[in-house]
C-alpha positions in Angstrom: -54.4 9.9 72.2 -58.2 10.7 71.0 -59.7 13.7 72.5 -62.8 11.1 73.7 -60.3 9.2 75.4 -58.6 12.1 77.3 -61.9 13.2 78.6 -62.2 9.7 80.0 -59.2 9.1 81.3 -59.1 12.5 83.2 -63.0 12.0 84.7 -62.1 8.4 85.9 -59.0 9.6 87.7 -60.9 12.7 89.2 -63.3 9.8 90.6 -60.9 7.9 92.2 -59.3 11.1 94.1 -56.0 10.9 91.8 -56.8 14.6 90.5 -56.4 16.3 94.0 -54.5 19.5 93.0 -57.0 20.5 90.6 -61.0 20.5 90.3 -62.7 17.3 88.8 -64.1 18.1 85.3 -67.9 18.2 84.4 -69.7 15.8 81.9 -70.0 19.1 79.6 -66.5 19.8 80.1 -64.0 19.2 76.6 -60.3 18.5 76.4 -59.0 22.4 74.9 -55.4 21.3 73.8 -54.8 20.8 70.0 -52.9 17.8 69.4 -52.2 17.0 72.6 -50.9 13.5 71.5 -48.7 15.0 68.9 -50.3 12.6 66.4 -49.9 15.7 63.5 -46.3 16.9 64.7 -45.7 19.7 66.5 -49.4 21.1 64.7 -50.6 23.7 67.4 -47.2 23.8 69.6 -44.2 25.9 69.5 -40.9 24.7 70.9 -37.8 27.3 71.9 -35.0 26.8 69.6 -35.9 24.1 67.5 -35.8 21.8 70.6 -39.3 19.9 70.2 -39.5 17.0 67.2 -42.2 14.4 67.1 -40.9 10.6 67.6 -42.8 7.2 66.6 -41.0 5.5 70.1 -41.5 5.3 72.7 -44.8 6.8 73.1 -47.3 6.5 75.5 -50.7 6.2 73.7 -51.0 6.2 69.9 -48.2 6.7 67.3 -46.0 9.6 68.3 -45.0 11.5 71.3 -43.0 14.9 71.8 -39.3 14.6 72.4 -37.4 17.8 73.6 -33.9 18.2 74.3 -32.4 21.2 76.7 -29.4 22.9 75.2 -26.7 25.3 77.1 -29.9 28.3 78.4 -32.6 26.6 76.8 -34.8 24.2 78.7 -36.5 22.7 75.7 -40.3 24.3 76.5 -42.9 23.3 74.1 -45.8 25.6 74.9 -49.6 26.3 73.0 -52.1 29.2 73.8 -55.8 27.6 74.1 -58.8 29.7 74.0 -60.6 29.4 77.8 -63.7 30.4 79.3 -63.5 33.3 82.6 -64.1 32.3 85.9 -63.6 28.5 85.4 -61.9 25.7 86.4 -59.2 23.8 84.4 -57.5 20.3 85.0 -54.2 20.1 83.0 -52.7 16.7 82.6 -49.6 15.1 80.5 -47.6 12.2 80.6 -43.8 12.2 80.7 -40.8 10.4 80.5 -37.4 12.0 82.3 -35.9 14.0 85.0 -36.6 17.2 85.5 -40.0 17.4 83.5 -42.3 20.4 84.0 -46.0 21.1 83.0 -47.6 24.2 83.6 -50.2 26.7 82.7 -49.7 30.5 82.4 -51.6 33.7 82.2 -54.6 32.0 83.9 -55.5 35.3 85.7 -55.1 34.2 89.2 -52.2 31.8 90.1 -50.4 30.4 87.6 -49.3 26.6 88.1 -47.0 24.1 87.6 -45.8 20.3 88.2 -42.8 18.5 88.1 -41.3 14.6 88.2 -37.8 14.5 89.4 -36.6 11.1 88.4 -36.5 9.3 85.2 -37.7 5.8 84.3 -41.2 4.7 83.3 -44.2 7.0 82.0 -45.6 9.1 84.7 -48.9 11.3 84.9 -48.4 14.8 86.0 -51.4 16.8 86.7 -52.2 20.3 87.9 -55.4 22.5 88.0 -56.3 26.2 88.3 -59.5 28.6 88.0 -59.3 31.2 85.3 -59.5 34.8 86.4 -62.8 37.1 85.5 -61.5 38.5 82.3 -59.4 35.3 81.2 -59.9 34.3 77.9 -56.7 32.6 76.9 -53.8 30.7 79.0 -50.9 29.0 78.1 -49.9 25.5 78.2 -46.2 24.6 78.4 -43.8 21.3 79.1 -40.3 21.6 79.6 -37.4 20.1 81.0 -34.5 21.7 83.1 -30.5 22.9 82.4 -27.9 20.3 81.8 -30.7 17.4 81.5 -31.1 14.7 78.8 -34.0 14.8 76.1 -37.2 14.2 78.0 -40.8 12.7 76.7 -44.1 14.2 76.7 -47.5 12.6 75.4 -51.2 12.9 76.1 -51.5 16.5 77.0 -55.0 17.7 77.8 -56.7 20.3 79.4 -60.0 19.8 80.5 -62.8 22.3 81.8 -65.4 24.2 80.2 -65.6 24.9 76.4 -65.8 28.7 76.0 -67.0 28.1 72.3 -71.0 27.8 71.6 -74.1 28.2 69.8 -73.5 31.7 68.1 -70.0 32.2 70.0 -67.4 33.6 67.6 -64.2 31.6 67.5 -60.5 32.1 66.6 -59.9 30.8 62.9 -57.9 27.9 62.6 -54.4 27.3 62.2 -53.1 28.4 58.7 -51.8 25.7 56.3 -49.5 25.7 53.1 -46.9 27.6 55.0 -43.7 28.1 52.4 -40.6 30.3 52.8 -37.9 31.3 50.1 -34.6 33.2 51.0 -34.6 36.5 48.8 -31.1 37.4 50.2 -28.9 37.1 53.0 -30.9 38.4 55.8 -34.1 38.5 54.0 -37.0 35.4 53.6 -40.4 35.6 51.6 -43.3 33.7 53.4 -46.5 32.8 52.0 -49.2 30.8 53.4 -53.2 29.5 52.5 -55.5 32.0 53.3 -57.7 31.5 56.5 -61.2 31.8 56.4 -62.5 34.2 59.2 -59.2 35.3 59.9 -58.6 39.6 59.4 -54.9 39.0 60.3 -52.0 37.2 60.8 -49.3 36.8 63.4 -45.5 35.6 61.9 -43.6 33.8 64.5 -39.7 33.6 64.2 -36.9 32.2 66.5 -38.0 33.8 69.9 -38.4 37.4 68.1 -41.4 39.6 68.6 -44.7 38.4 66.1 -44.3 40.3 62.9 -48.1 41.4 61.9 -49.5 40.5 58.2 -52.7 41.8 56.6 -52.5 39.2 54.0 -51.3 35.7 53.6 -47.7 36.5 52.9 -44.9 38.6 54.8 -41.7 39.4 54.0 -39.0 38.8 57.4 -35.8 41.2 57.1 -32.6 41.5 59.5 -31.9 38.2 59.6 -28.4 37.1 60.3 -26.9 35.6 57.0 -26.1 31.9 56.6 -28.4 30.4 59.0 -31.2 28.3 59.4 -34.6 30.2 60.7 -37.7 29.0 61.5 -40.8 30.1 60.9 -44.8 29.4 61.9 -47.6 31.6 61.4 -51.1 32.2 63.4 -54.5 33.8 62.1 -56.4 36.3 64.3 -59.7 37.6 64.5 -61.8 39.2 66.9 -62.3 36.2 69.2 -58.5 35.4 69.7 -55.5 33.7 67.4 -55.2 30.5 66.4 -52.9 27.6 66.8 -49.5 28.1 65.1 -49.2 26.2 61.7 -46.6 23.6 61.4 -42.7 25.2 60.7 -40.8 25.8 58.0 -37.3 26.1 58.4 -35.3 28.4 55.8 -31.8 29.3 55.5 -30.3 33.0 54.3 -27.7 33.1 51.9 -23.9 34.3 52.7 -23.0 37.2 51.4 -23.2 41.1 52.8 -26.2 42.0 49.8 -26.8 45.7 49.0 -23.5 46.3 48.6 -23.2 47.9 45.3 -20.0 46.8 44.5 -16.8 48.9 43.8 -16.9 50.9 46.2 -14.0 51.6 49.0 -14.1 49.9 52.1 -13.6 53.9 53.4 -15.8 56.2 51.0 -16.2 59.8 50.3 -19.6 60.4 49.3 -20.8 63.9 47.8 -23.0 66.1 46.5 -22.6 68.0 43.0 -24.9 70.9 42.2 -25.7 69.4 38.7 -28.8 71.7 38.3 -28.2 74.9 40.0 -24.9 76.8 41.2 -26.5 77.9 44.8 -23.8 80.7 45.4 -21.0 78.3 45.6 -20.5 78.2 41.9 -20.7 75.1 39.2 -18.2 72.9 39.0 -18.1 70.4 35.7 -18.2 67.0 36.4 -14.9 66.3 34.7 -13.1 68.8 37.3 -14.6 66.5 40.4 -11.4 65.6 42.1 -10.4 61.6 42.5 -10.9 61.6 46.3 -14.6 61.5 45.6 -15.9 57.7 45.5 -19.3 58.1 45.0 -21.3 61.2 43.2 -24.6 62.0 43.8 -26.1 64.3 40.8 -28.3 67.1 42.7 -31.0 66.8 41.9 -34.2 64.9 40.2 -37.5 66.7 41.1 -41.1 65.8 40.7 -43.4 67.9 38.0 -45.5 68.2 40.8 -45.5 67.0 44.5 -47.5 64.0 43.9 -47.2 62.9 40.3 -44.1 60.7 41.2 -42.7 61.9 37.3 -39.2 63.2 38.2 -36.7 65.3 36.1 -33.5 65.9 35.6 -31.7 68.5 33.7 -28.3 70.4 33.8 -27.7 73.3 34.8 -28.8 76.5 32.7 -26.2 78.7 31.1 -27.5 81.6 32.4 -26.8 80.4 36.1 -23.8 78.6 35.0 -22.1 79.9 32.3 -19.4 77.4 32.7 -21.7 74.5 32.3 -20.7 71.6 30.0 -22.8 70.0 27.0 -25.4 67.1 27.9 -22.6 64.7 26.1 -19.6 66.3 27.7 -21.7 65.3 31.2 -21.9 61.7 30.0 -18.7 61.0 28.7 -17.0 62.9 32.1 -19.8 60.1 34.0 -18.2 57.6 31.5 -14.7 58.5 32.8 -15.5 58.6 36.3 -16.8 55.2 36.4 -13.9 53.9 34.4 -12.0 55.3 37.5 -13.8 53.6 39.6 -16.3 56.3 40.6 -20.1 55.7 40.9 -22.6 58.2 39.8 -26.1 58.3 41.2 -29.1 60.5 40.4 -30.1 62.1 43.9 -33.7 62.5 44.0 -35.6 65.3 46.2 -33.8 67.9 48.2 -34.9 70.9 50.0 -37.3 71.9 47.2 -38.3 68.6 45.7 -41.2 67.6 47.3 -42.1 63.8 46.2 -45.3 62.2 47.7 -46.3 58.8 45.9 -49.5 58.8 47.0 -50.7 55.9 44.5 -49.7 53.1 42.5 -50.2 55.3 39.4 -47.6 58.1 40.9 -44.9 54.9 42.0 -44.9 53.6 38.3 -44.3 57.0 37.0 -41.4 57.1 39.8 -40.0 54.3 38.4 -40.5 54.8 34.8 -38.9 58.3 34.9 -36.1 57.5 37.4 -35.1 54.6 35.1 -35.2 56.8 32.3 -32.6 58.9 33.7 -30.5 56.3 34.9 -30.7 54.8 31.3 -30.2 58.3 29.8 -27.0 59.2 31.5 -25.5 55.7 32.5 -25.6 55.9 36.5 -25.1 53.9 38.7 -28.0 54.2 41.1 -30.3 56.1 43.2 -29.9 58.3 46.5 -33.2 59.4 47.9 -33.3 62.5 49.8 -36.7 62.8 50.5 -36.9 66.0 53.0 -39.7 68.5 54.1 -43.3 67.1 53.9 -42.3 64.2 51.3 -42.6 61.4 53.8 -45.3 61.1 56.7 -47.1 58.3 58.7 -50.8 57.8 58.8 -52.8 57.9 61.8 -52.8 54.2 63.2 -49.5 53.4 61.4 -47.6 52.7 64.1 -45.2 49.3 63.5 -42.2 50.4 61.3 -41.9 46.8 60.7 -45.3 46.5 58.9 -45.9 49.9 57.3 -49.3 51.1 55.7 -48.9 54.7 54.7 -49.2 54.7 51.1 -46.4 57.0 50.3 -44.2 54.7 52.4 -45.5 51.8 51.0 -45.1 53.0 47.5 -41.7 54.3 47.9 -40.5 50.9 49.3 -42.2 49.1 46.4 -40.8 51.5 44.0 -37.3 50.9 45.2 -37.3 47.4 44.9 -38.6 47.3 41.2 -35.6 49.8 40.1 -33.6 47.0 42.4 -34.7 44.1 40.8 -34.5 45.9 37.5 -30.7 46.6 37.4 -29.7 44.0 39.3 -27.3 43.7 42.3 -24.6 46.1 40.9 -27.3 48.6 41.5 -26.2 51.6 44.0 -28.9 52.4 46.7 -28.1 55.2 49.3 -30.2 57.7 51.4 -29.8 60.9 53.3 -32.4 61.5 55.4 -32.5 64.1 57.9 -32.3 62.8 61.9 -36.1 63.9 62.2 -37.0 61.2 60.0 -34.5 58.5 61.9 -33.3 59.0 65.2 -35.8 61.1 66.4 -37.7 58.2 66.2 -36.4 56.6 69.4 -38.8 59.0 70.9 -41.6 59.4 68.7 -42.9 57.6 65.7 -45.8 59.1 63.8 -48.5 60.5 65.0 -48.3 58.4 68.1 -50.4 56.4 69.8 -53.1 59.3 70.6 -52.4 61.4 67.7 -51.0 65.0 68.0 -47.3 64.3 67.7 -46.0 65.5 64.0 -46.7 62.4 61.7 -43.2 63.0 60.2 -41.4 62.2 63.2 -39.2 58.6 62.5 -41.0 58.3 58.9 -38.2 56.7 57.1 -37.5 54.1 59.5 -39.9 51.7 57.6 -38.1 52.5 54.1 -35.0 51.9 55.8 -35.8 48.6 57.1 -37.6 47.1 54.6 -34.8 48.2 52.1 -32.2 47.4 54.8 -30.9 44.3 52.8 -30.8 46.6 48.8 -29.1 49.5 50.8 -25.6 50.1 50.0 -25.3 53.6 52.5 -27.3 55.2 54.8 -25.6 58.8 55.8 -28.1 60.5 58.0 -27.7 64.1 57.4 -26.5 65.1 61.4 -26.7 68.8 60.5 -29.9 71.1 60.5 -31.0 69.4 63.2 -32.6 70.3 66.7 -31.2 68.2 69.6 -32.2 64.6 69.8 -31.8 61.9 72.6 -29.4 59.2 72.1 -29.3 55.9 74.0 -27.6 57.6 76.9 -31.3 58.7 77.5 -29.5 62.8 76.9 -29.9 65.4 74.3 -27.2 65.5 72.0 -26.8 68.9 69.9 -24.9 69.4 66.4 -21.4 70.5 65.6 -19.6 68.5 68.0 -18.1 65.1 67.8 -20.5 63.9 70.5 -23.3 64.3 68.1 -21.9 62.4 65.5 -21.0 59.7 68.1 -24.7 59.4 69.3 -26.5 59.6 66.4 -24.0 56.9 64.4 -24.7 54.8 67.3 -27.8 54.7 67.1 -27.2 53.3 63.7 -24.7 50.6 64.7 -26.2 49.4 68.0 -29.9 49.5 66.7 -32.8 51.2 69.0 -36.1 50.9 71.0 -38.8 52.7 68.3 -41.0 55.4 70.2 -39.1 53.5 73.6 -41.3 50.2 72.7 -38.4 47.6 73.5 -40.8 44.9 71.7 -40.2 47.6 68.4 -36.3 47.1 67.9 -34.9 49.1 65.3 -32.0 46.7 64.3 -28.6 47.8 63.8 -27.2 48.2 60.1 -23.8 47.1 59.2 -21.2 49.5 59.8 -20.1 49.0 55.6 -23.8 50.3 55.3 -23.0 53.6 57.8 -21.5 57.1 56.7 -21.8 60.5 58.8 -23.5 63.0 56.8 -21.6 66.7 57.5 -21.8 69.9 55.5 -18.6 70.8 54.1 -18.6 74.3 55.0 -20.4 76.8 57.7 -22.1 78.0 54.4 -23.2 74.8 53.4 -25.7 74.4 56.6 -25.9 74.6 60.4 -24.1 72.5 62.4 -20.9 72.5 60.1 -18.2 70.1 62.3 -14.6 71.1 62.5 -11.7 69.2 60.9 -10.5 67.9 64.1 -14.0 67.4 65.9 -14.7 64.9 62.7 -11.5 63.4 63.2 -12.3 62.7 66.8 -16.2 61.3 66.1 -13.9 58.6 63.6 -11.6 57.9 66.5 -14.5 57.1 68.6 -16.9 55.5 66.6 -14.2 53.0 64.7 -11.3 52.6 67.3 -13.1 53.9 71.0 -10.5 56.5 71.5 -11.1 60.3 72.1 -14.7 59.8 73.0 -15.5 62.1 75.0 -18.9 62.6 77.0 -20.4 60.0 74.9 -19.6 56.4 75.2 -20.8 54.2 71.8 -21.8 50.7 72.2 -19.0 49.1 70.2 -16.3 50.3 67.7 -16.7 49.7 64.1 -13.4 49.9 62.3 -15.5 48.8 59.2 -17.6 52.2 59.3 -18.0 53.3 55.6 -16.9 57.1 55.5 -18.3 60.4 55.5 -20.8 62.1 53.3 -21.1 65.9 52.8 -23.3 68.9 51.4 -21.7 69.2 49.2 -18.5 68.9 46.6 -19.3 72.6 45.4 -19.2 73.6 49.1 -16.2 71.7 49.8 -14.5 73.5 46.8 -15.7 77.1 48.0 -13.8 76.3 51.4 -10.3 75.3 49.6 -11.5 71.2 49.7 -10.9 71.4 53.7 -13.3 68.5 54.0 -12.4 65.8 51.2 -8.5 66.7 52.2 -9.2 65.6 56.0 -10.7 62.6 54.9 -7.6 61.6 52.5 -5.6 62.6 55.7 -7.6 60.5 58.2 -7.9 56.9 55.7 -4.5 57.7 54.1 -2.8 57.2 57.7 -5.3 54.9 59.0 -6.5 52.7 56.2 
């Protein structure tokens, strides 16, 4: 089971003519497989769906071997990526025990190879060989069983051939050690590990998902299934390549929905109250907001300057709103709404309130000032309504799962700090425009070659990083250009099909910038509400009550869907959001009455 023994064994077998399937090893060749005898457990190896484990008996050599067991549609594949030299001959061998056990190599740059044994019984040696392509620097060696077969054993895996290293040659870093994981919510795990000398970045591997890049020896993995055991490994990366993977750590996520905010009805009506201005629709006192409204967003808290992070909120001036209540009356009305089970939030931003948290100082000012507003008025949480140029992605920031742009990173951090400060009952909602969310299906940031609008899809990393804290996402399905849906067709605002297509994307998930390896995961139905203007005066894309009802029927029951067919039915869809409560009053309460009629009759 030692490397020297493996080399001698391979050379002796080659001399005897038993390795005709592969080229002979030269005297200077080396065994390049890490932990081929599994003496260090699964260090360096990755096994599908947790199918492999080290055992101490039976073994072929040393004190340990690999036992892997196929289950269902999984063939118990265990693999390792090995750095090799281009245009060179290699011999791959392993000792196996069991029926239909395979040994192979892929990514050779020429012809991928494999060998297998058909009959169970005593240990058998499998051998194959290949020559790497002229630019090949790594291959994947693997072993697996076959569907429906019992567990099999593998031991003493070797890959003998030219060592790609040598004096002065850069080498991949060592495998990370010290990996630990903690479930921080029902769908999030925080990982940390020891820094690896010479590593420039890391990759987090989980349950067969696409690797998650990290620039530091820590990562937060989101979007996980609740109450489920998830297995993680980490590899280190530098210019010479990727290390072997770390020893695994398994973390079980908790139960529960997370981010629910508590106390919001299963089907909720959300509206914005013009608390700091009238906007042509007239001022409406907090005490006079009808009971139909479950979540009331105070519009707006705005910054002292675009980059200060210092958010201020004041009631509408008497000169603009003659019937405005006093601050004491306003606060008392908020308490009365809360006593009736309503949630009252401060909404930050809006059309005129550009907020760019480009520095840590701006982030801290945001946290301090927003906390001051929440505390002063006794509010239930926060609505993020960043529009215009508040959010954009820096050139080169191309992965929504690991953002690097300061205004994005600092906003995520600020909200997490606020969430931690106020606890599980903190209500968090967001009201982005389609340009910042669904357009990300086609375009993300400035694109791989630059030149695109850097705001495209810029909300996606914020939503993704905060999905476990998010109570409601109500994208503004108005004031929008045509947006491509999951059917590959463009959809225009104003009718049911637009709302169906846009929200189907949120409830189904979608590839970002068309990249199938980077899929924005679906949100829970209870996290999604449809955002609409209350009247034709409130915004472009007003949708008639009949079309709103048709959109709800299609998304919740799959009836009346028209030309667009969603990928499911979601009776748990949370409800509707509108701009605004004031405009709905201006329109004779048509919007809220339609909501009440629909959910009053459908439950």
